[in-house]
C-alpha positions in Angstrom: 0.5 -4.3 8.1 -1.3 -7.4 7.0 -4.1 -7.2 4.5 -6.9 -8.5 6.8 -5.7 -6.0 9.5 -6.0 -3.1 6.9 -9.4 -4.2 5.7 -10.7 -4.7 9.3 -9.5 -1.2 10.3 -11.0 0.3 7.1 -14.3 -1.3 7.7 -14.2 -0.4 11.4 -13.5 3.3 10.5 -16.4 3.3 8.0 -18.8 1.6 10.6 -17.6 4.2 13.2 -18.2 7.1 10.9 -21.6 5.8 9.9 -22.5 5.1 13.5 -21.2 8.5 14.5 -23.4 10.3 12.0 -26.4 8.2 13.0 -25.7 8.8 16.7 -25.3 12.5 16.2 -28.4 12.7 14.1 -30.4 10.6 16.5 -29.3 12.6 19.6 -30.1 15.8 17.7 -33.5 14.5 16.7 -34.3 13.5 20.2 -33.3 16.9 21.5 -35.3 18.6 18.7 -38.3 16.3 19.5 -38.1 17.1 23.3 -38.0 20.9 22.5 -40.8 20.6 20.1 -43.0 18.7 22.5 -42.2 21.0 25.4 -43.0 24.0 23.2 -46.4 22.4 22.4 -46.9 21.6 26.1 -46.0 25.3 27.0 -48.5 26.6 24.5 -51.3 24.3 25.7 -50.6 25.2 29.3 -50.6 28.9 28.4 -53.9 28.5 26.7 -55.4 26.8 29.7 -54.1 29.5 32.0 -55.5 32.2 29.7 -58.9 30.3 29.6 -58.9 30.2 33.4 -58.1 33.9 33.7 -60.9 34.6 31.1 -63.3 32.6 33.1 -62.4 34.4 36.3 -62.5 37.8 34.6 -65.9 37.0 32.9 -67.4 36.3 36.3 -66.0 39.5 37.8 -63.6 37.6 40.1 -63.7 34.5 42.3 -64.6 34.5 45.9 -63.2 31.9 48.3 -63.8 31.4 52.0 -61.3 33.2 54.1 -59.4 30.8 56.4 -55.9 30.0 57.5 -53.5 30.5 54.6 -56.0 32.5 52.5 -54.9 36.2 52.6 -56.6 39.2 51.2 -55.3 40.8 48.0 -53.7 44.1 49.1 -53.8 45.5 45.6 -57.5 45.0 45.1 -60.0 47.3 46.7 -63.1 45.6 48.4 -61.5 42.3 48.1 -63.3 41.0 51.2 -67.0 40.5 51.8 -69.1 39.0 54.6 -72.5 37.2 54.3 -75.4 37.5 56.7 -74.1 34.6 58.7 -70.7 36.4 59.2 -68.7 34.2 56.9 -65.9 36.2 55.2 -65.0 35.7 51.6 -61.9 36.9 49.8 -62.1 38.0 46.1 -59.6 36.4 43.7 -58.9 38.3 40.5 -57.2 36.6 37.4 -53.7 37.8 38.5 -54.2 36.3 42.0 -55.6 33.0 40.6 -52.6 32.8 38.3 -50.1 33.3 41.1 -51.8 30.7 43.3 -52.1 28.2 40.5 -48.4 28.6 39.7 -47.5 27.9 43.4 -49.4 24.7 43.2 -47.6 23.7 39.9 -44.2 24.7 41.4 -44.8 22.4 44.5 -45.7 19.5 42.1 -42.5 20.2 40.1 -44.7 20.6 37.1 -43.9 24.0 35.9 -43.7 27.6 36.9 -45.7 30.5 35.5 -46.6 34.1 36.4 -47.9 37.4 35.2 -45.4 40.0 34.5 -45.5 43.6 33.3 -43.4 46.6 32.5 -45.7 48.6 34.9 -46.5 46.1 37.6 -49.0 46.9 40.4 -47.4 44.1 42.5 -43.6 44.6 42.7 -43.3 40.7 42.7 -44.5 40.8 39.1 -41.5 42.9 37.9 -39.9 41.2 34.9 -36.5 39.7 34.7 -34.2 40.4 31.7 -35.7 37.7 29.4 -39.2 38.9 30.3 -38.4 42.5 29.8 -37.1 41.8 26.3 -40.2 39.8 25.6 -42.5 42.6 26.8 -40.7 45.1 24.5 -41.1 42.8 21.6 -44.8 42.3 22.3 -45.3 46.0 22.1 -43.8 45.9 18.5 -46.2 43.1 17.6 -44.5 39.9 18.4 -46.9 37.1 19.3 -44.7 34.8 21.5 -41.2 34.4 22.8 -39.4 31.0 23.4 -35.9 30.4 24.8 -33.8 27.6 26.3 -31.8 28.5 29.4 -29.7 26.4 31.8 -30.5 26.6 35.6 -29.0 24.8 38.6 -31.7 22.1 38.2 -31.1 21.7 34.5 -32.4 23.1 31.2 -35.6 25.1 31.2 -37.9 26.2 28.3 -39.1 29.7 28.8 -42.4 30.7 27.1 -44.1 34.1 27.0 -47.2 35.3 25.4 -48.7 38.9 25.6 -51.8 39.6 27.7 -54.1 42.1 26.0 -56.7 44.1 27.9 -60.3 42.9 27.1 -63.6 44.4 28.2 -63.8 42.2 31.3 -60.3 43.4 32.4 -61.5 47.1 32.7 -63.2 46.4 35.9 -59.8 46.3 37.6 -57.5 48.1 35.1 -59.6 50.9 33.8 -58.2 53.0 36.7 -54.7 52.3 35.5 -55.4 54.0 32.2 -55.6 50.9 30.0 -58.0 50.4 27.1 -59.3 47.4 25.3 -56.5 46.0 23.1 -53.6 47.4 25.0 -50.7 45.2 26.1 -51.2 45.0 29.8 -48.3 42.5 30.4 -47.4 39.0 29.6 -47.8 35.4 30.9 -44.4 33.9 31.5 -43.9 30.1 31.8 -40.9 28.0 32.7 -41.1 24.3 31.8 -38.3 22.1 33.1 -36.9 19.6 30.6 -34.1 18.2 32.7 -36.0 14.9 33.0 -35.9 14.6 29.2 -32.2 15.4 29.1 -31.7 12.6 31.6 -33.6 10.2 29.4 -31.7 11.4 26.3 -28.4 10.9 28.1 -29.3 7.4 29.2 -30.5 6.5 25.7 -27.3 7.9 24.2 -25.2 5.8 26.7 -27.2 2.7 25.6 -26.6 3.6 21.9 -22.9 4.0 22.6 -22.6 0.6 24.2 -24.6 -1.0 21.3 -22.5 0.8 18.9 -19.2 -0.3 20.5 -20.4 -3.9 20.6 -21.5 -3.7 17.0 -18.2 -2.2 15.8 -16.3 -4.8 17.6 -18.4 -7.7 16.4 -18.3 -6.3 12.8 -14.5 -5.8 12.9 -13.9 -9.4 14.3 -16.3 -10.9 11.7 -14.7 -9.1 8.9 -11.2 -10.0 10.2 -12.1 -13.7 10.3 -14.0 -13.7 7.0 -11.1 -12.0 5.3 -8.7 -14.4 6.9 -10.8 -17.5 5.8 -11.9 -16.3 2.4 -9.0 -14.3 1.2 -5.8 -14.3 3.3 -5.4 -18.1 3.7 -6.1 -18.7 0.1 -3.7 -16.0 -1.0 -1.2 -17.5 1.4 -1.4 -20.8 -0.5 -1.0 -19.0 -3.8 2.0 -17.0 -2.4 3.6 -20.2 -1.1 3.1 -21.9 -4.5 4.8 -18.9 -6.2 7.7 -19.2 -3.8 8.5 -22.8 -4.6 7.8 -22.6 -8.3 9.6 -23.8 -10.5 11.7 -25.8 -8.2 8.5 -27.8 -7.4 6.3 -29.2 -10.2 3.3 -27.0 -10.5 1.0 -30.1 -10.7 2.0 -31.0 -7.1 1.4 -27.6 -5.6 -1.5 -26.9 -3.2 -3.3 -24.1 -5.0 -6.6 -22.5 -3.9 -9.7 -23.4 -5.8 -13.1 -21.7 -6.3 -15.2 -19.8 -8.8 -14.3 -16.4 -7.5 -11.5 -14.1 -8.4 -8.8 -15.9 -6.3 -9.8 -19.2 -7.9 -9.5 -17.5 -11.3 -6.1 -16.1 -10.3 -4.9 -19.5 -9.1 -6.0 -21.1 -12.4 -4.3 -18.5 -14.4 -1.1 -18.9 -12.4 -1.2 -22.6 -13.1 -1.6 -21.9 -16.8 1.2 -19.4 -16.6 3.5 -21.8 -14.8 2.9 -24.4 -17.6 3.7 -21.8 -20.2 6.8 -20.6 -18.4 8.1 -24.3 -18.1 7.6 -24.7 -21.8 9.3 -21.4 -22.6 12.1 -22.3 -20.3 12.8 -25.5 -22.2 12.5 -23.7 -25.5 14.9 -21.0 -24.3 17.3 -23.5 -23.0 17.3 -25.2 -26.3 17.8 -22.0 -28.1 20.5 -20.9 -25.8 22.4 -24.2 -26.3 22.0 -23.8 -30.1 23.3 -20.2 -29.9 26.4 -21.4 -27.8 27.0 -24.2 -30.4 26.6 -21.8 -33.3 29.1 -19.3 -31.7 31.4 -22.1 -31.0 31.3 -23.1 -34.7 31.8 -19.4 -35.7 34.9 -19.4 -33.4 36.1 -22.6 -35.1 35.7 -20.9 -38.5 37.9 -18.0 -37.4 40.5 -20.7 -36.2 40.4 -22.5 -39.6 43.1 -20.5 -41.1 45.6 -21.1 -38.3 44.6 -24.6 -37.9 45.1 -25.3 -41.6 48.6 -23.8 -41.5 49.3 -25.9 -38.3 48.2 -29.1 -40.1 49.9 -28.2 -43.5 53.3 -27.8 -42.0 53.7 -31.3 -40.6 51.9 -32.7 -43.7 54.4 -31.1 -46.0 57.3 -32.4 -43.9 55.8 -36.0 -44.0 55.3 -35.8 -47.7 59.0 -34.9 -48.2 59.9 -37.8 -45.9 57.8 -40.2 -47.8 59.2 -39.0 -51.2 62.8 -39.5 -49.9 62.0 -42.9 -48.6 60.6 -43.8 -51.9 63.7 -42.6 -53.7 66.1 -44.6 -51.4 64.1 -47.3 -49.8 67.3 -49.2 -48.8 68.7 -46.4 -46.7 68.0 -47.8 -43.2 69.3 -44.8 -41.3 67.2 -42.3 -43.3 64.2 -44.6 -43.0 64.4 -44.7 -39.1 65.0 -41.0 -38.9 62.1 -40.1 -41.3 59.7 -42.5 -39.7 60.3 -40.7 -36.4 59.6 -37.3 -38.1 56.5 -38.7 -39.7 55.3 -40.1 -36.3 55.9 -36.6 -34.7 54.0 -35.0 -37.5 51.1 -37.4 -37.1 51.0 -36.8 -33.4 50.9 -33.0 -34.0 48.0 -33.4 -36.4 46.2 -35.7 -34.1 46.6 -33.3 -31.2 45.3 -30.4 -33.3 42.3 -32.5 -34.4 41.7 -33.7 -30.9 41.6 -30.1 -29.6 39.2 -29.2 -32.3 36.9 -32.1 -31.5 37.0 -31.3 -27.8 36.1 -27.7 -28.4 33.3 -28.3 -31.0 31.7 -31.1 -29.2 28.1 -30.2 -28.1 27.7 -31.0 -24.4 25.6 -29.6 -21.6 27.3 -27.6 -18.9 28.9 -30.0 -16.6 30.9 -28.9 -13.5 33.9 -30.8 -12.6 37.3 -30.4 -10.8 39.8 -29.3 -13.4 43.1 -27.5 -13.6 42.3 -24.1 -15.0 45.9 -23.4 -16.1 46.0 -26.5 -18.3 42.7 -25.2 -19.9 44.3 -21.9 -20.5 47.3 -23.4 -22.2 45.2 -25.6 -24.5 43.0 -22.7 -25.5 45.9 -20.4 -26.5 47.6 -23.3 -28.4 44.5 -23.3 -30.6 44.9 -19.5 -31.0 48.6 -19.9 -31.9 48.3 -18.9 -35.5 46.0 -15.9 -34.8 48.6 -14.7 -32.3 51.6 -15.1 -34.7 52.4 -11.3 -34.6 51.5 -11.0 -30.8 53.7 -11.6 -27.8 51.9 -14.1 -25.6 52.7 -13.8 -21.9 51.2 -16.7 -19.7 51.5 -15.8 -16.0 49.7 -18.8 -14.6 49.8 -19.3 -10.8 47.2 -21.9 -10.0 48.0 -25.2 -8.4 44.8 -26.8 -7.1 41.9 -27.8 -9.2 38.7 -25.7 -9.4 35.1 -26.6 -9.8 34.2 -25.2 -13.3 32.8 -26.4 -16.6 35.8 -26.9 -18.9 33.8 -26.5 -22.1 32.2 -23.2 -21.0 35.5 -21.8 -19.8 37.3 -22.8 -23.0 34.7 -21.2 -25.2 34.8 -18.0 -23.1 38.6 -17.8 -23.2 38.7 -18.5 -27.0 36.0 -15.8 -27.7 37.9 -13.3 -25.5 41.3 -14.3 -27.1 40.0 -13.9 -30.7 38.7 -10.5 -29.8 42.0 -9.5 -28.3 43.9 -10.8 -31.4 41.6 -8.8 -33.7 42.2 -5.7 -31.6 45.9 -5.9 -32.3 46.2 -6.2 -36.1 49.7 -4.8 -36.2 50.9 -6.7 -33.2 51.1 -6.2 -29.4 51.2 -8.1 -26.2 48.5 -10.4 -24.8 49.0 -11.3 -21.0 47.0 -14.0 -19.3 47.2 -14.0 -15.6 45.7 -16.5 -13.1 45.8 -16.2 -9.3 43.7 -17.3 -6.3 42.6 -16.2 -2.9 40.8 -18.0 -0.1 37.5 -16.9 -1.6 38.0 -17.0 -5.4 40.1 -17.6 -8.5 40.7 -14.6 -10.8 41.7 -14.8 -14.5 42.9 -11.7 -16.3 43.2 -11.3 -20.0 45.0 -8.0 -20.9 45.7 -6.9 -24.5 47.5 -3.7 -25.8 45.0 -3.3 -28.6 42.8 -0.5 -29.8 40.5 -0.6 -26.6 36.8 0.0 -26.4 35.0 3.3 -26.8 33.6 4.5 -23.3 30.0 4.6 -24.9 30.3 1.0 -25.9 31.5 -0.4 -22.5 28.0 -0.9 -21.2 26.8 -2.8 -24.3 29.6 -5.2 -25.2 27.9 -8.1 -23.4 24.6 -7.5 -25.2 23.6 -10.0 -27.9 24.4 -9.0 -31.5 26.2 -5.9 -30.4 29.5 -5.5 -32.4 31.8 -2.7 -33.4 33.3 -4.8 -36.2 32.6 -4.3 -39.9 29.7 -6.2 -41.4 30.7 -9.9 -42.0 33.5 -9.8 -39.5 31.6 -10.8 -36.5 28.2 -12.1 -35.2 28.0 -9.9 -32.1 27.4 -13.0 -30.0 30.9 -13.9 -28.8 31.0 -11.8 -25.7 27.2 -12.3 -25.1 27.7 -16.1 -25.0 30.8 -15.8 -22.9 28.9 -13.6 -20.4 26.1 -16.2 -20.2 28.5 -19.1 -19.8 30.5 -17.5 -17.1 27.3 -16.5 -15.2 25.9 -20.0 -15.4 29.1 -21.3 -13.7 28.3 -18.9 -10.8 31.2 -16.7 -11.8 31.5 -13.1 -12.8 33.0 -11.4 -15.9 33.9 -7.6 -16.1 35.9 -5.4 -18.5 38.1 -2.3 -18.2 39.4 -0.5 -21.2 41.2 2.6 -22.3 40.8 3.8 -25.8 44.0 3.1 -27.9 45.8 1.7 -24.8 44.2 -1.7 -24.3 41.5 -3.8 -22.6 41.4 -6.2 -19.6 38.8 -8.8 -19.2 38.5 -10.2 -15.6 36.8 -13.5 -14.8 36.2 -14.1 -11.0 35.3 -17.7 -10.1 34.2 -18.2 -6.4 35.6 -21.3 -4.6 32.0 -22.2 -3.6 29.9 -21.1 -6.5 26.1 -20.7 -6.3 25.3 -22.6 -9.5 22.1 -22.4 -11.6 22.4 -24.7 -14.6 
C-alpha cells in the first residue's frame, strides 16, 4: 500500500472517529435537551392545572349552563341548580374541570392529563401500573415521578405530582374520610415528544450527510496534498537513488525546498559526492593492495627464478671460458654459441614472464586462451614445485573473455599456497573444462588441507594460518576479489590431512563490474 493511501486512510479514520464522537455527543445532547425542556413544560403545565383546580376549589366549584354536550356530574350531589328564569346550571368541581380540560388538550394533540387515585370515586380515574407506582411512592414522601415510555405514536414523557387535601377540598372529600394534608391522589400528565424525535432524526441525517461529505473532501485533500508535497518529491529522490552512481549526481533531478525532504535531498547529494570520492580512493587502495600482493608473490618466486636464471648463466660462462681457451676451434665455437643463445633465450623468457606478471595494469577483459595462461603460470612456479608432481589436465580449445593479469595472479596465489601445503611433496592437479554456460578450473593438491573452522575465513583480508613472516594473509583475499571482478566465482573444498580443491567458475557471458 502506497504512503499517500496509508496516510489518507489514517486521517480519514481519525476524522471518522472524531466526527463519530461529536455526532454521538450532539445527538445525546439534543435528546437530553428535549427531555429537559419537556420536563420543564410538564412541570409548568402541572402548576397551571393545579392553579386552575385551586381557583375552582376556592370558589366552591364552577357552574356552567346546561346544554347539549354538557352532562351532570353523577358523582357530585346537588350538581344541578336552576334560576328563577328556569335556566339550569351544572356544577363543575376541580376533578371534572381537569377531565374536560384534558379532553380539549388531547383533541389539540397537545398533551393528556388526568386525576388518578388508589381509591377513585370515578372508576375511570383508576391508575395504570406507572401511576400506581407513583401513588405508592408519593405516600412515602416522593414529590414527583418522571418517566419516558414508548407508545404507538412515539415516545411520551410521563409526569406525576401528588394532590394533597386542602381546606377547600373538604367540601367534597370530607365525607370520604380525608383530612387536610392527606394524599388524595395524583395529577398524571403525558407529554408527546415524537415531534422532537423526528426533528432530531432529521438533524442527525443532515449531520451524517455533512460528515460524509467532510470526510470525503478531507481524505481527497489529504491524498492530493501528500501526493504533491511528499510522494512526488520522494519519487524523484527514489529515482535518483536508483540511477546513482551510474548517472552523475549533478545531473540528477533532485527535489528542493527548505523542509525535511529538501534537507534529505541535500544530504543525499553530499553523501553521493562522498561515496564517489571514497569509491575512487577505495579503487586506488585496492589496486595498490593487488600490486603489493603481486610483488609479495614475486618475492616468493625469487628463489626459484634465481635458480632458473643461474643454471643457464653457469652454462654460458663455461662456454665462454672454453671459447677463450681455444678460440680457433670452429666446431666448438658453433656448438657453444648455440648453447649460449638457448641460455639467453631461457633467461629472456623468464624475465619476460616476470615483467608480464609484475606490470601494474587495470583490469582489462580480452579473449585469451586460458590453458596457455595456466601453463605460463606454472612454469613460473616450476622451482616451488620441484618436489611435487604437476598434472596438467587442460581441455579448453576456444578463447574465453577474461582478464589475463587477474587470472594469472589468482592462479599463482593459489599455486603458491598449494606448494606450501605440501612441504614433503605431493601431487598438484590442474583441470580445465567447459560447458555451454561456463568454464571451470580446478586446482587440487594433496597437502595438509584446511581446518573446518577456517574454511569460512580464508578469503578474508589478512587471515592466515601460516607462521608470522611467512604470509601476508592477502593472497586468497586478492584472488577472491579479482575473480569476482571478472564476473566469475571461486569456491574451496578441503579435507584435513587429505588435500584442498579450489574451483574457479567463469561464465561464458559474465556480468562484469570493473
